[in-house]
N, C-alpha and C positions, 0 to 999 in steps of 0.2 A: 399357385399350385393348381393343377388340373386333375380331376379324378377320372376314373375309368370311363364314365359316361360322357366325358368331354366338358363337364361343368367346371367353371372356374371357382376354386375354393380359396378363401383368404385364410392365412394363418392368423393367430392372435397378434403377432408382431406386425404383420402386413396391415391388419385392421387398425391397430394403434397408430401406425405411421400415417395412414389415410386420415384418421381423425385429427392428428396433430397438424395436418395441412389445412384444416378448416379454420376460419376465423372464429373469434370468441362467440359472436352472435350465432353462428351456425352450430357450434358445439353446444351452446345452451339449448337451441332448438332440438338438437339430437338427443340431449339428455332428457328434455321434456317428453319427447316422443317415446324414448325408452321407458321412462317412468310411467307414462300413461299406459303403455303396453303391459307393464307389470301390474298396474292397478286393475286393469280389466281382468287379469288372470289370478288376482290375489286370492279369490275365493277357492281356487283349486289347490292352493298351498295349504295343506292341513296342519293343524297343531297336534303334536303327538300327545298321547295320554300322559307321558312323563312331564311334558311342558304344562299341560292343564293342571296336573297335580301340583307342580311348583307354583304356578300362579295362584291356585287355591290356598296353598300354604302361606304364601306371602300376604294374600288378602286377609286371611284369618289373623296372621300376626299383626297386621296393621289395625284391624278392628279391635284386637286385644290391647294394643299400645299405640294409639293414634298420635301421641305426642313424641314418640321415640323417632329418632332419625332427624333428618334436616331437609330443607327445601332444596330444589334443584339449583337455585342460585348459590346457596351456601355450599353445596357439594362442588359446583364448578369452581368456586373461589378456593376451596381447599385443594382441589386437584391441580389448579393452575399456580398456586402459591409456591414459591421456592422453598425447598426444605431446609 
């Protein structure tokens, strides 16, 4: 696709098709580059007050009942086990 300024613009499906043509090693490198670019900008992504409030609520609940709940390994096992 070409915009009014004559620049070539890729659609999401065009980009996906290009990515799928890369070999696995190239896709891994691309994923790393994308992840690193996100990490550099992560400080710009703010946490909303509602998210902060929810984190505070969960932390307080944990402090009141530290033995309640289960480990991540136990949770994964329960999630993955057939019902």
